[in-house]
Steps between C-alpha positions, in 0.01 A plus 500: 500500500729286713752679707869518400656172552712467801845474335485867438376791706279790401721746689866413564603507866836407671378167630303406178161564642234770420450709815209730415456613857851622514479666157178689513357457852231251396463176723399187293527234767148431625277759351340581172531878421255647269372832413209446750729412795656194650338155446573198749709221381326216293285741338417507135462839337269565193469869439174583344542574140394869407166499314660697222775246450247202506277682242765599271654147514170341402461766232843428368450128462156552358628740238765257407257223465271726287767601268610142460154388391486810256836387359372144452189634322704725277756207426205277397371762263846531348541867607818441700749207508519266786760588748614148555499180291219276600498153342159342480455136371215468264226297615609512871349686784752755661711352780491837680188687603403811314584734780825317591623548145371871510668571809841328393519663158372857577585562862774285641718490201538877502695491830604139511865600522426579871471132571690180420836670485781230462781526724862365437626454861389363824219665690718674751481848631610626165441317177542546124197548290504444121382812315219443260380722211178493312528437111147625415291806592266300715762358736394142409840345416786574740852404407804467731758760407785338684552789751488407866369742761627459847204578732409498877280202561189608675283235333633164607383277792864428578429638845816395682733508195575117491458478123864580434771380298767457770495414859408206721172441322640507140783273610262247652291511187806440282604209714158327473486559117846316477375215726140452395466684154235730397192282561355158607280446189247328730231571761551470869283188496738320263869560492503882545562512884856585593668519839516877465114510475471310830747724656313816372173369637639439848649849514180674369286310763748629773517846353120556507441305818276205352553131553555424137509666146496412127659686222412568138683622191254778426340760730181549313438124480568464877146680543310410184588129500479435876183683612285225309665245709394664838142593418236375257127507440307552816765728656513879526784718409486853649761711310609859513401690192866606431648144512743396229399358160652156602271480816198604284572215243556240777196594662288476167668157422421363841119501431444651844233780570697835494414799699691826479541753784609858467869555500634454865163578637456271798151600571392394150704172553302438823169572332557237240632241739189560721277477207666182366467312833146606574353435148739246351523435132260737299351199307486215742504701831734220622806594716825553292750207541777761567561874481826623382592872537769600242697820569841636383774625726591814295279574199732564205281761332366709798802462725271425802561240773243257617338546843617162608423529861136566423481217250633246745228624757222458245660157397490387855156639566327333205723191471622577161834432329751764384721486178764773518685588178831654610649551149593856566532493889723198566861620520387874488290548801575447875818565695651182377327455168247236609207704341178637631480251776797642663395848401168471680635278783260202396595147581560314166310204651188710474540514127384181340664522166796736431602553135782703365724551201882501444463752209519821716723519805694184434592602136404178355173324378253251609288479813412314810199402716568431866242347740452202726670165392153351413421780263835493329488118453146561353647744253777263408232262381239722341678806386505534121812730518689238695375201295534634145727801491879495474669527835693806593833554334795415745670831444178685599474282798856590603451866442186485721690298787787745481273805528292356784808395704633850456170650637509265783872595579636147442763625261683640807434862407241773562454549129125382515409716782669799332313447177165473681569822698615671191192402308252626775683829520509563130136409462396752772733771376368487143139484612551789727681710257233440222224611749682809591540579121116485467459161340210263586673199625277199628576207714671424837775699625719185568421338157781461256236563223458874435186568265549860354167605354514664161137440380499675156611256219700770303672605811590151599682459154671841541627413843638166404686638190620796696644293779668269254678818352609555855629148518232376749290211434158452657221239452198668330162357533224641287166405651195638650493431877127490507454438873708804607396738219149435605570625848579846352151550369314375813 
């Protein structure tokens, strides 16, 4: 659950900022307060799941699956009607696996109104949700009633509130729309490079502290389509187990050998590095051509922050490269929004490849890769995303430029610094208050992502629907977090 966007405060104060220390005596500046005491800064907190909660969660999912199989069996025998229409083409094998169809029809459809809720406004601090009602007893078909529900937005990655319909960013996007139109209808390698793209890449490189940068129109493709241009067969990728799906896909497409290390576990990372260097490729025993460590700045599902200082130490010790994904940390972490490098006090020159997206803190879409001029020139020649995908829309580039300039203070105001400070204080306040109320909250105290653990599938649906009745919108994730639930039984 991302924290409240920075354009609104959780608790109103005279100067527009949340002041938890002044309101209830709790300090949120450099410590992580938990039930067990005070944790030092830069520390991730993963409270151990109670054994009872873990067992009942597994039992709940197991019971749902068992009942689903029983329903399918009774349906095939004609005892009961199928709860959803499933069209099957005669003579063709099913496009979906048996379990996927079983899960979708019998489990997901029952509470699918907790997800994919359409909105009819911008993703600001408050937005309008279109109400949907089921037209059948099984909740399979949802129809929009026409009623709009105004709700507090606690589910958007619009961290700094730049995705707005008025203000400097909206004005710049509108100006670019009038000048350039909606799109280029061409890739960057052909006729899709505009002067505004070049301006954005120069500013991105300056903002993150690297010699050069390249931008793309899609954040997901920034990872998935560019990793194959950086590593290939004969190379080794050492990836965090909790890395984003775009990094997983890009790693697989590269053809490189992939090793996973435990989430943010630097001892396990060093063990894999040491083994890779001493033993080489498991089949040929030859040394790897290169070793690439892939980590994220802020992990969007766990709310944790990478131990970047230790990653850099291991990188230098074992002569590996580091690929840092800052999709959720750029613009939201650090005193001036420069990401986890600024947060940890790490020199950007020590990070070989810095990746980030414009879809979160900048209120736009697309992504970037910043590195040395040689690496960026290589990507311009070999990146599939740069060669074959349509270039970023000019209004989107203008939106990103305006937001970045505001964060850097080049708009002549302190609006960017105010938004950064407000986001940090809101995040810490919400996390602290949830802990005091007895909830299990994971992640880093300074992270803008706040995972509130519900565990039980039925409770998750109830909480989502209840909060909607209270005009609060959260992002519900229904999954078994295997790695962490396992820790409760050990």
